[in-house]
All heavy atoms as an XYZ file, in Angstrom:
805
protein
N       5.276    -62.594     20.583
C       4.754    -61.464     19.838
C       5.318    -60.262     20.433
O       5.413    -60.079     21.645
C       3.244    -61.639     19.896
C       2.473    -60.496     19.664
C       0.997    -60.877     19.520
N       0.291    -60.335     20.723
C      -0.988    -60.429     20.871
N      -1.679    -61.065     20.007
N      -1.600    -59.879     21.891
N       5.568    -59.250     19.642
C       6.154    -57.989     20.161
C       5.118    -57.115     20.835
O       3.960    -57.045     20.385
C       6.675    -57.182     18.904
O       7.617    -57.984     18.144
C       7.381    -55.897     19.345
N       5.531    -56.589     21.909
C       4.609    -55.731     22.710
C       4.329    -54.393     22.081
O       5.225    -53.849     21.422
C       5.151    -55.516     24.087
N       3.158    -53.879     22.218
C       2.770    -52.526     21.588
C       3.252    -51.416     22.426
O       3.546    -50.336     21.846
C       1.227    -52.526     21.432
N       3.452    -51.572     23.665
C       3.904    -50.478     24.581
C       5.219    -50.851     25.152
O       5.617    -52.076     25.259
C       2.848    -50.318     25.694
C       1.447    -49.922     25.253
C       0.475    -49.864     26.443
C       1.480    -48.564     24.534
N       5.990    -49.902     25.612
C       7.336    -50.155     26.093
C       7.286    -50.870     27.440
O       8.226    -51.637     27.745
C       7.997    -48.810     26.311
C       6.855    -47.769     26.305
C       5.739    -48.446     25.484
N       6.261    -50.757     28.240
C       6.113    -51.419     29.487
C       5.004    -52.486     29.322
O       3.907    -52.144     29.015
C       5.751    -50.491     30.671
C       6.914    -49.547     30.988
C       6.552    -48.807     32.205
N       6.403    -49.802     33.271
C       6.793    -49.629     34.505
N       7.416    -48.484     34.861
N       6.603    -50.563     35.470
N       5.368    -53.749     29.592
C       4.325    -54.811     29.454
C       4.550    -55.927     30.455
O       5.644    -55.973     31.045
C       4.378    -55.321     27.979
C       5.599    -56.037     27.688
C       5.795    -57.454     27.794
C       6.657    -55.315     27.150
C       6.949    -58.022     27.536
C       7.824    -55.992     26.833
C       8.060    -57.291     27.039
N       3.556    -56.691     30.652
C       3.664    -57.859     31.510
C       3.318    -59.099     30.660
O       2.429    -59.006     29.848
C       2.721    -57.788     32.692
C       3.041    -56.746     33.673
C       2.136    -56.769     34.858
N       2.339    -55.699     35.766
C       1.718    -55.514     36.892
N       0.722    -56.287     37.209
N       2.048    -54.478     37.710
N       4.048    -60.140     30.906
C       3.796    -61.388     30.207
C       3.477    -62.498     31.244
O       4.343    -62.729     32.104
C       4.928    -61.777     29.340
C       4.699    -63.007     28.581
C       5.917    -63.318     27.657
C       5.613    -64.589     26.898
N       6.737    -64.947     26.004
N       2.373    -63.082     31.122
C       2.013    -64.148     32.089
C       2.888    -65.375     31.780
O       2.849    -65.910     30.693
C       0.548    -64.489     31.966
C       0.025    -65.681     32.822
C       0.142    -65.292     34.272
C      -1.399    -65.976     32.478
N       3.660    -65.772     32.745
C       4.516    -66.911     32.494
C       3.934    -68.192     33.212
O       4.001    -69.251     32.603
C       5.914    -66.646     33.067
C       6.840    -67.824     32.946
C       7.554    -68.199     31.873
C       7.069    -68.841     33.959
N       8.250    -69.272     32.045
C       7.964    -69.750     33.294
C       6.637    -69.088     35.228
C       8.406    -70.899     34.002
C       7.111    -70.172     35.880
C       8.007    -71.071     35.251
N       3.351    -68.000     34.330
C       2.877    -69.158     35.061
C       1.642    -68.788     35.893
O       1.309    -67.629     36.008
N       1.131    -69.754     36.588
C       0.005    -69.566     37.392
C       0.079    -70.472     38.586
O       0.418    -71.615     38.532
C      -1.271    -69.984     36.576
C      -2.537    -69.578     37.148
C      -3.654    -69.802     36.249
N      -4.809    -70.407     36.916
C      -5.907    -70.661     36.355
N      -6.058    -70.519     35.106
N      -6.872    -71.206     37.026
N      -0.240    -69.899     39.773
C      -0.265    -70.684     40.999
C      -1.714    -70.967     41.330
O      -2.500    -70.051     41.606
C       0.405    -69.876     42.145
C       1.845    -69.556     41.733
C       0.361    -70.690     43.448
C       2.517    -68.616     42.779
N      -2.044    -72.232     41.248
C      -3.506    -72.637     41.506
C      -3.755    -72.818     43.005
O      -4.911    -73.014     43.447
C      -3.891    -73.829     40.719
C      -4.002    -73.527     39.254
O      -4.403    -72.428     38.923
O      -3.666    -74.414     38.456
N      -2.691    -72.963     43.847
C      -2.867    -73.240     45.250
C      -3.242    -71.943     45.943
O      -2.872    -70.812     45.537
C      -1.602    -73.823     45.847
N      -3.985    -72.027     47.018
C      -4.379    -70.844     47.772
C      -3.202    -70.443     48.666
O      -2.644    -71.286     49.494
C      -5.545    -71.146     48.676
C      -6.082    -69.939     49.413
C      -7.437    -70.226     49.918
N      -7.924    -69.116     50.746
C      -8.533    -68.062     50.192
N      -8.685    -67.964     48.886
N      -8.896    -67.017     50.962
N      -2.666    -69.205     48.513
C      -1.595    -68.733     49.349
C      -2.093    -67.893     50.502
O      -3.085    -67.126     50.361
C      -0.703    -67.844     48.408
C      -0.030    -68.545     47.311
C       0.816    -67.527     46.459
C       0.927    -69.638     47.767
N      -1.483    -68.114     51.647
C      -1.879    -67.329     52.842
C      -0.786    -66.320     53.092
O       0.305    -66.348     52.533
C      -2.032    -68.296     53.954
C      -3.134    -69.222     53.785
C      -4.521    -68.662     53.711
O      -4.740    -67.559     54.320
O      -5.374    -69.246     53.019
N      -1.004    -65.402     54.023
C      -0.032    -64.405     54.376
C       1.200    -65.072     54.987
O       1.050    -66.095     55.742
C      -0.686    -63.448     55.463
C       0.241    -62.250     55.693
C      -0.553    -61.336     56.670
C       0.369    -60.146     57.026
N      -0.314    -59.234     57.890
N       2.376    -64.601     54.632
C       3.634    -65.130     55.147
C       4.095    -66.408     54.485
O       4.962    -67.110     54.994
C       3.783    -65.229     56.667
C       3.645    -63.867     57.289
O       4.091    -62.846     56.754
N       2.961    -63.812     58.423
N       3.404    -66.920     53.437
C       3.765    -68.116     52.729
C       5.045    -67.760     51.931
O       5.244    -66.596     51.440
C       2.692    -68.553     51.767
C       1.646    -69.387     52.406
O       1.840    -69.666     53.595
O       0.592    -69.651     51.815
N       5.877    -68.699     51.796
C       7.187    -68.486     51.028
C       7.035    -69.118     49.665
O       6.659    -70.292     49.498
C       8.389    -69.154     51.758
C       8.587    -68.401     53.101
C       9.688    -69.003     50.943
C       9.614    -68.990     54.028
N       7.354    -68.368     48.597
C       7.269    -68.831     47.288
C       8.669    -68.789     46.615
O       9.294    -67.725     46.633
C       6.310    -67.955     46.379
C       6.289    -68.466     44.978
C       4.951    -67.913     46.941
N       9.233    -69.904     46.265
C      10.544    -69.984     45.618
C      10.455    -69.936     44.160
O       9.669    -70.700     43.540
C      11.321    -71.293     46.068
C      11.643    -71.355     47.540
O      11.970    -70.287     48.105
N      11.385    -72.487     48.222
N      11.181    -69.057     43.527
C      11.197    -68.836     42.100
C      12.653    -68.942     41.561
O      13.511    -68.308     42.133
C      10.621    -67.447     41.691
C       9.172    -67.311     42.221
C      10.671    -67.223     40.273
C       8.609    -65.966     42.089
N      12.867    -69.750     40.549
C      14.139    -69.910     39.919
C      14.071    -69.053     38.586
O      13.159    -69.384     37.719
C      14.498    -71.349     39.614
O      14.466    -72.019     40.842
C      15.889    -71.473     39.027
N      14.997    -68.208     38.423
C      14.998    -67.315     37.193
C      16.240    -67.693     36.329
O      17.369    -67.649     36.833
C      15.010    -65.889     37.574
C      13.722    -65.514     38.408
C      15.026    -64.955     36.354
C      13.676    -64.137     38.931
N      16.036    -67.906     35.026
C      17.121    -68.101     34.074
C      17.178    -66.922     33.227
O      16.108    -66.502     32.697
C      16.944    -69.399     33.308
C      17.000    -70.651     34.168
O      17.738    -70.577     35.126
O      16.368    -71.630     33.833
N      18.340    -66.469     32.811
C      18.454    -65.386     31.874
C      18.573    -65.865     30.486
O      19.662    -66.062     29.944
C      19.687    -64.489     32.275
C      19.674    -63.185     31.455
O      18.664    -62.808     30.856
N      20.786    -62.491     31.500
N      17.465    -66.192     29.852
C      17.474    -66.767     28.536
C      17.378    -65.697     27.412
O      17.545    -65.933     26.264
C      16.285    -67.768     28.362
C      16.437    -68.923     29.336
C      15.399    -69.853     29.045
N      15.505    -70.997     29.996
C      14.660    -71.994     30.106
N      13.636    -72.049     29.346
N      14.889    -72.972     30.970
N      17.073    -64.487     27.771
C      16.975    -63.435     26.770
C      17.583    -62.161     27.393
O      17.174    -61.685     28.386
C      15.462    -63.163     26.467
C      15.291    -62.264     25.303
C      15.501    -62.521     23.999
C      14.823    -60.914     25.331
N      15.233    -61.499     23.257
C      14.806    -60.424     24.054
C      14.439    -60.134     26.365
C      14.426    -59.142     23.744
C      14.095    -58.816     26.071
C      14.033    -58.358     24.725
N      18.640    -61.659     26.752
C      19.437    -60.551     27.209
C      18.638    -59.199     26.967
O      18.374    -58.920     25.856
C      20.791    -60.539     26.573
C      21.707    -59.527     27.219
O      21.389    -58.864     28.210
N      22.938    -59.381     26.663
N      18.395    -58.535     28.049
C      17.758    -57.160     27.948
C      18.727    -56.067     28.284
O      18.389    -54.883     28.262
C      16.543    -57.148     28.819
O      16.977    -57.227     30.188
N      19.976    -56.443     28.622
C      20.955    -55.394     29.004
C      21.507    -54.609     27.829
O      21.935    -53.473     28.037
C      22.132    -56.061     29.757
C      21.677    -56.901     30.920
C      21.978    -58.261     30.959
C      20.925    -56.366     31.978
C      21.558    -59.062     31.985
C      20.485    -57.173     32.999
C      20.835    -58.495     33.008
O      20.387    -59.261     34.057
N      21.414    -55.050     26.624
C      21.949    -54.422     25.427
C      21.139    -53.109     25.202
O      21.763    -52.181     24.621
C      21.942    -55.273     24.222
O      20.629    -55.653     23.947
N      19.921    -53.009     25.603
C      19.148    -51.756     25.422
C      18.670    -51.178     26.687
O      17.593    -50.504     26.716
C      17.968    -52.013     24.418
C      17.084    -53.103     24.833
C      15.957    -52.921     25.684
C      17.301    -54.468     24.375
C      15.096    -53.920     26.091
C      16.438    -55.437     24.756
C      15.398    -55.217     25.631
N      19.356    -51.466     27.761
C      19.060    -50.937     29.114
C      17.663    -51.389     29.607
O      16.938    -50.658     30.245
C      19.177    -49.423     29.203
C      20.600    -48.979     28.960
O      21.498    -49.633     29.334
N      20.721    -47.770     28.420
N      17.250    -52.571     29.170
C      15.989    -53.149     29.593
C      16.046    -53.664     30.999
O      17.124    -53.994     31.527
N      14.911    -53.865     31.619
C      14.856    -54.353     32.978
C      13.861    -55.530     32.999
O      12.866    -55.527     32.324
C      14.443    -53.266     33.955
C      15.452    -52.193     34.055
C      14.989    -51.162     35.089
C      15.943    -50.033     35.126
N      15.494    -48.898     35.993
N      14.185    -56.476     33.902
C      13.223    -57.617     34.122
C      12.817    -57.585     35.576
O      13.611    -57.163     36.427
C      13.882    -58.904     33.771
C      14.288    -59.021     32.302
C      14.896    -60.428     32.131
C      15.406    -60.577     30.678
N      15.981    -61.812     30.424
N      11.638    -58.030     35.867
C      11.204    -58.168     37.256
C      10.119    -59.309     37.339
O       9.595    -59.720     36.318
C      10.593    -56.876     37.733
O       9.496    -56.472     36.942
N       9.929    -59.708     38.508
C       8.912    -60.733     38.811
C       7.803    -60.050     39.611
O       7.989    -59.366     40.546
C       9.537    -61.878     39.610
C       8.372    -62.857     39.978
C      10.544    -62.590     38.883
N       6.563    -60.264     39.094
C       5.410    -59.653     39.724
C       4.415    -60.793     40.070
O       4.023    -61.591     39.223
C       4.649    -58.640     38.778
C       3.436    -58.068     39.454
C       5.564    -57.564     38.432
N       4.042    -60.938     41.363
C       3.048    -61.829     41.765
C       1.770    -60.987     41.963
O       1.753    -60.035     42.701
C       3.404    -62.480     43.070
C       4.618    -63.437     43.074
C       4.870    -64.004     44.430
C       4.446    -64.552     42.056
N       0.740    -61.346     41.230
C      -0.509    -60.576     41.284
C      -1.729    -61.499     41.423
O      -1.635    -62.664     41.367
N      -2.825    -60.820     41.604
C      -4.061    -61.537     41.737
C      -5.037    -61.077     40.624
O      -4.955    -59.946     40.046
C      -4.772    -61.283     43.061
O      -4.994    -59.918     43.222
C      -3.914    -61.758     44.200
N      -5.931    -61.934     40.223
C      -6.998    -61.591     39.243
C      -8.372    -61.928     39.907
O      -8.410    -62.801     40.748
C      -6.829    -62.315     37.947
O      -6.858    -63.703     38.217
C      -5.495    -62.000     37.236
N      -9.331    -61.223     39.373
C     -10.683    -61.469     39.810
C     -11.572    -61.676     38.581
O     -11.066    -61.815     37.504
C     -11.231    -60.426     40.737
C     -11.181    -58.985     40.100
O     -10.725    -58.915     38.947
O     -11.472    -58.033     40.730
N     -12.846    -61.680     38.754
C     -13.760    -61.964     37.601
C     -13.754    -60.852     36.579
O     -14.198    -61.115     35.445
C     -15.117    -62.211     38.142
C     -15.757    -61.023     38.716
C     -15.626    -60.538     40.084
C     -16.763    -60.102     38.113
N     -16.391    -59.436     40.229
C     -17.077    -59.137     39.063
C     -17.316    -60.095     36.870
C     -17.956    -58.100     38.830
C     -18.143    -59.107     36.618
C     -18.496    -58.105     37.575
N     -13.262    -59.673     36.894
C     -13.092    -58.624     35.880
C     -11.771    -58.659     35.152
O     -11.600    -57.901     34.199
C     -13.264    -57.188     36.466
C     -14.659    -56.719     36.836
C     -14.604    -55.438     37.477
C     -15.483    -56.673     35.562
N     -10.832    -59.450     35.565
C      -9.574    -59.530     34.870
C      -8.460    -59.209     35.819
O      -8.483    -59.488     37.060
N      -7.379    -58.624     35.292
C      -6.139    -58.372     36.095
C      -6.175    -57.067     36.795
O      -7.175    -56.575     37.343
N      -5.012    -56.413     36.786
C      -4.851    -55.165     37.497
C      -5.556    -53.934     36.887
O      -5.646    -52.930     37.524
C      -3.364    -54.895     37.711
C      -2.586    -54.642     36.404
C      -2.393    -53.491     35.905
C      -2.124    -55.794     35.691
C      -1.679    -53.267     34.736
C      -1.475    -55.619     34.534
C      -1.252    -54.406     34.052
O      -0.597    -54.230     32.838
N      -5.984    -54.093     35.737
C      -6.669    -52.917     35.060
C      -8.102    -53.398     34.696
O      -8.342    -54.225     33.788
C      -5.927    -52.570     33.741
C      -6.516    -51.295     33.116
O      -7.499    -50.729     33.601
N      -5.888    -50.838     32.108
N      -9.108    -52.866     35.450
C     -10.444    -53.337     35.151
C     -11.190    -52.746     33.965
O     -12.329    -52.987     33.725
C     -11.176    -52.905     36.479
C     -10.423    -51.694     36.907
C      -9.020    -51.930     36.509
N     -10.524    -51.898     33.236
C     -11.145    -51.220     32.083
C     -11.780    -52.194     31.047
O     -12.871    -51.997     30.652
C     -10.178    -50.331     31.363
C     -10.768    -49.691     30.113
C     -11.677    -48.604     30.209
C     -10.444    -50.168     28.844
C     -12.205    -48.097     29.120
C     -10.969    -49.558     27.703
C     -11.920    -48.593     27.855
N     -11.033    -53.183     30.692
C     -11.560    -54.066     29.650
C     -12.786    -54.863     30.179
O     -13.745    -55.018     29.418
C     -10.443    -55.107     29.252
C     -10.711    -55.888     27.965
C     -10.957    -55.013     26.814
C      -9.574    -56.868     27.750
N     -12.824    -55.349     31.401
C     -13.949    -56.009     31.903
C     -15.176    -55.057     32.004
O     -16.298    -55.491     31.679
N     -14.940    -53.879     32.480
C     -16.013    -52.857     32.556
C     -16.521    -52.532     31.151
O     -17.757    -52.394     30.912
C     -15.547    -51.564     33.304
C     -15.347    -51.972     34.725
C     -16.610    -50.471     33.165
C     -14.641    -50.827     35.496
N     -15.637    -52.393     30.165
C     -16.051    -52.069     28.772
C     -16.953    -53.237     28.225
O     -17.939    -53.058     27.520
C     -14.861    -51.902     27.900
N     -16.502    -54.565     28.463
C     -17.305    -55.677     28.057
C     -18.732    -55.655     28.686
O     -19.691    -55.956     27.967
C     -16.613    -57.005     28.329
C     -15.485    -57.312     27.498
C     -14.432    -58.156     27.856
C     -15.397    -56.887     26.159
C     -13.387    -58.428     27.090
C     -14.331    -57.159     25.315
C     -13.273    -57.963     25.790
O     -12.330    -58.343     24.989
N     -18.759    -55.427     29.994
C     -20.080    -55.410     30.649
C     -20.969    -54.271     30.106
O     -22.169    -54.407     29.902
C     -19.889    -55.249     32.139
C     -19.248    -56.464     32.891
C     -18.999    -56.176     34.324
C     -20.194    -57.649     32.769
N     -20.405    -53.049     29.892
C     -21.120    -51.929     29.388
C     -21.658    -52.197     27.981
O     -22.826    -51.904     27.654
C     -20.274    -50.673     29.400
N     -20.799    -52.796     27.141
C     -21.275    -53.135     25.764
C     -22.298    -54.217     25.779
O     -23.252    -54.055     24.999
C     -19.987    -53.621     24.905
O     -19.015    -52.621     24.937
C     -20.425    -53.869     23.511
N     -22.180    -55.210     26.598
C     -23.163    -56.228     26.700
C     -24.543    -55.686     27.195
O     -25.552    -56.016     26.710
N     -24.476    -54.734     28.220
C     -25.628    -54.186     28.758
C     -26.348    -53.312     27.763
O     -27.558    -53.358     27.641
N     -25.567    -52.549     26.966
C     -26.201    -51.641     25.982
C     -26.826    -52.503     24.860
O     -27.846    -52.188     24.334
C     -25.108    -50.735     25.382
N     -26.152    -53.597     24.448
C     -26.698    -54.451     23.407
C     -27.983    -55.053     23.888
O     -28.956    -55.253     23.132
C     -25.736    -55.535     23.051
O     -24.500    -54.964     22.544
N     -28.021    -55.498     25.178
C     -29.254    -56.102     25.679
C     -30.407    -55.124     25.743
O     -31.515    -55.418     25.266
C     -29.036    -56.623     27.104
C     -30.166    -57.252     27.834
C     -30.559    -58.546     27.100
C     -29.802    -57.534     29.284
N     -30.106    -53.855     26.165
C     -31.194    -52.840     26.184
C     -31.641    -52.481     24.777
O     -32.890    -52.332     24.601
C     -30.663    -51.540     26.879
C     -30.477    -51.665     28.381
C     -29.868    -50.468     28.925
C     -31.735    -52.023     29.077
N     -30.733    -52.333     23.845
C     -31.223    -52.108     22.446
C     -31.955    -53.261     21.872
O     -32.937    -53.064     21.088
C     -29.957    -51.773     21.580
C     -29.347    -50.439     21.860
C     -28.077    -50.296     21.091
C     -30.292    -49.292     21.504
N     -31.577    -54.473     22.167
C     -32.362    -55.683     21.723
C     -33.757    -55.700     22.311
O     -34.746    -55.996     21.567
N     -33.885    -55.400     23.540
C     -35.220    -55.305     24.181
C     -35.999    -54.237     23.585
O     -37.234    -54.384     23.306
C     -35.096    -55.208     25.697
C     -34.551    -56.528     26.351
C     -36.418    -54.880     26.331
C     -34.125    -56.458     27.784
N     -35.448    -53.031     23.330
C     -36.153    -51.915     22.725
C     -36.659    -52.272     21.352
O     -37.806    -51.990     20.949
C     -35.291    -50.685     22.744
N     -35.798    -52.951     20.569
C     -36.192    -53.325     19.216
C     -37.332    -54.435     19.294
O     -38.306    -54.316     18.517
C     -35.025    -53.903     18.472
C     -35.310    -54.413     17.076
C     -35.510    -53.426     16.079
C     -35.456    -55.708     16.776
C     -35.819    -53.892     14.780
C     -35.792    -56.152     15.445
C     -35.913    -55.206     14.498
O     -36.242    -55.637     13.224
N     -37.219    -55.347     20.263
C     -38.278    -56.367     20.366
C     -39.589    -55.723     20.723
O     -40.660    -56.013     20.117
C     -37.888    -57.382     21.371
C     -38.906    -58.520     21.682
C     -39.029    -59.425     20.501
C     -38.484    -59.321     22.890
N     -39.588    -54.757     21.627
C     -40.808    -54.103     22.060
C     -41.413    -53.235     20.893
O     -42.607    -53.163     20.687
C     -40.587    -53.182     23.223
C     -40.313    -53.888     24.570
C     -39.938    -52.879     25.630
C     -41.519    -54.736     24.956
N     -40.519    -52.616     20.124
C     -40.988    -51.847     19.007
C     -41.691    -52.785     17.987
O     -42.713    -52.376     17.382
C     -39.878    -51.071     18.320
N     -41.103    -53.967     17.708
C     -41.782    -54.838     16.771
C     -43.029    -55.451     17.304
O     -43.951    -55.760     16.511
C     -40.784    -56.000     16.444
C     -39.535    -55.639     15.730
C     -39.735    -55.057     14.337
N     -39.605    -53.637     14.330
C     -40.292    -52.789     13.514
N     -41.124    -53.192     12.671
N     -40.064    -51.489     13.641
N     -43.152    -55.629     18.578
C     -44.414    -56.209     19.202
C     -45.451    -55.130     19.282
O     -46.613    -55.415     18.919
C     -44.082    -56.805     20.601
C     -45.361    -57.151     21.331
C     -43.183    -58.014     20.493
N     -45.118    -53.938     19.636
C     -46.162    -52.881     19.808
C     -46.658    -52.360     18.458
O     -47.891    -52.185     18.278
C     -45.552    -51.693     20.627
C     -45.272    -52.227     22.121
C     -46.458    -50.472     20.616
C     -44.556    -51.210     22.976
N     -45.710    -52.193     17.513
C     -46.107    -51.669     16.232
C     -45.522    -52.507     15.143
O     -44.514    -52.164     14.477
C     -45.596    -50.198     16.092
C     -46.101    -49.448     14.869
C     -45.607    -48.039     14.844
C     -46.154    -47.400     13.530
N     -45.604    -46.002     13.439
N     -46.171    -53.628     14.884
C     -45.650    -54.548     13.840
C     -45.819    -54.004     12.397
O     -46.692    -53.209     12.185
C     -46.452    -55.825     14.050
C     -47.733    -55.396     14.641
C     -47.404    -54.217     15.465
N     -44.937    -54.411     11.528
C     -45.043    -54.044     10.118
C     -45.004    -55.302      9.281
O     -44.321    -56.203      9.513
C     -43.776    -53.164      9.820
C     -43.838    -52.587      8.451
C     -42.568    -51.766      8.188
N     -41.729    -52.533      7.301
C     -40.523    -52.267      6.968
N     -39.906    -51.290      7.503
N     -39.905    -52.982      6.134
N     -45.813    -55.307      8.216
C     -45.919    -56.392      7.391
C     -44.586    -56.493      6.590
O     -44.038    -55.595      6.056
C     -47.058    -56.174      6.354
C     -47.315    -57.433      5.461
C     -48.503    -57.167      4.543
C     -47.851    -56.842      3.158
N     -48.889    -56.579      2.153
N     -44.041    -57.731      6.567
C     -42.759    -57.994      5.894
C     -42.940    -57.823      4.413
O     -44.002    -58.281      3.816
C     -42.276    -59.403      6.222
C     -41.764    -59.503      7.596
C     -42.426    -60.301      8.570
C     -40.604    -58.830      8.026
C     -41.939    -60.456      9.808
C     -40.147    -58.937      9.324
C     -40.808    -59.742     10.256
N     -42.039    -57.197      3.762
C     -42.143    -56.974      2.291
C     -43.134    -55.894      1.868
O     -43.607    -55.951      0.719
N     -43.435    -54.948      2.716
C     -44.351    -53.893      2.395
C     -43.701    -52.912      1.426
O     -42.863    -52.080      1.876
C     -44.843    -53.229      3.665
C     -46.003    -52.262      3.382
O     -46.403    -52.088      2.247
O     -46.446    -51.649      4.370
N     -44.028    -52.919      0.133
C     -43.376    -52.091     -0.803
C     -43.799    -50.637     -0.801
O     -43.120    -49.779     -1.308
C     -43.598    -52.628     -2.249
C     -43.014    -54.033     -2.485
C     -43.316    -54.547     -3.825
O     -43.925    -53.861     -4.666
O     -42.909    -55.727     -4.118
N     -44.878    -50.363     -0.118
C     -45.380    -48.950     -0.044
C     -44.455    -48.108      0.828
O     -44.431    -46.883      0.751
C     -46.798    -48.925      0.501
O     -46.758    -49.365      1.856
N     -43.582    -48.743      1.635
C     -42.651    -47.976      2.537
C     -41.298    -47.684      1.892
O     -40.506    -47.050      2.460
C     -42.515    -48.714      3.821
C     -43.711    -48.943      4.653
C     -43.411    -49.758      5.870
C     -44.316    -47.584      5.085
N     -41.074    -48.204      0.636
C     -39.837    -47.977     -0.033
C     -39.715    -46.545     -0.503
O     -40.676    -45.903     -0.882
C     -39.618    -48.920     -1.178
C     -39.552    -50.445     -0.811
C     -39.518    -51.242     -2.076
C     -38.302    -50.681      0.007
N     -38.494    -45.985     -0.557
C     -38.294    -44.636     -0.954
C     -38.666    -44.348     -2.399
O     -39.267    -43.333     -2.728
C     -36.762    -44.246     -0.719
C     -36.486    -42.827     -1.035
C     -37.111    -41.882     -0.074
O     -37.373    -42.149      1.045
N     -37.418    -40.616     -0.578
N     -38.383    -45.318     -3.311
C     -38.682    -45.070     -4.752
C     -40.180    -45.002     -5.033
O     -40.628    -44.338     -5.937
C     -37.992    -46.161     -5.610
C     -38.459    -47.600     -5.280
C     -37.778    -48.597     -6.057
O     -36.474    -48.450     -6.224
O     -38.344    -49.534     -6.537
N     -41.024    -45.767     -4.208
C     -42.406    -45.653     -4.383
C     -42.959    -44.308     -3.906
O     -43.994    -43.882     -4.452
C     -43.188    -46.850     -3.580
C     -42.881    -48.129     -4.225
O     -42.593    -48.184     -5.416
N     -43.082    -49.204     -3.496
N     -42.386    -43.694     -2.983
C     -42.854    -42.385     -2.526
C     -42.476    -41.263     -3.467
O     -43.260    -40.293     -3.576
C     -42.140    -42.027     -1.157
C     -42.680    -42.947     -0.036
C     -42.028    -42.506      1.260
C     -42.505    -43.478      2.359
N     -41.917    -43.141      3.653
N     -41.445    -41.395     -4.280
C     -41.102    -40.348     -5.249
C     -41.926    -40.489     -6.543
O     -42.124    -39.519     -7.228
C     -39.627    -40.484     -5.600
O     -39.354    -41.787     -6.134
C     -38.713    -40.179     -4.499
N     -42.496    -41.620     -6.852
C     -43.375    -41.816     -7.992
C     -44.688    -41.215     -7.777
O     -45.401    -40.889     -8.744
C     -43.538    -43.324     -8.329
C     -42.299    -43.967     -8.900
C     -42.589    -45.380     -9.227
N     -41.392    -46.070     -9.522
C     -41.305    -47.360     -9.657
N     -42.385    -48.167     -9.555
N     -40.168    -48.043     -9.972
N     -45.127    -41.093     -6.560
C     -46.569    -40.671     -6.303
C     -46.615    -39.178     -6.549
O     -46.449    -38.256     -6.972
C     -46.922    -40.938     -4.879
C     -47.016    -42.457     -4.553
C     -47.351    -42.571     -3.114
C     -48.097    -43.163     -5.392
């Protein structure tokens, strides 16, 4: 799929083994797609991820904030329904009934 931004990273593989400091990682690179025609560059990045995601924590924080706001609004709605219940199907609360009176 085409990238939306000019600089992007594409996950190619994953190392499931635990790496320690000074471990040697051998990588074989094949040039299967030419990027020299438009002055493109290729590089290899070894990175780590945590429970919030990759190198940019914005998406994980946004998910947590949205989930927290949804939870608080759900609890507020539940408390409003428990504290001040309304009879279901109460036609006296409709707008058209108020204009007829």
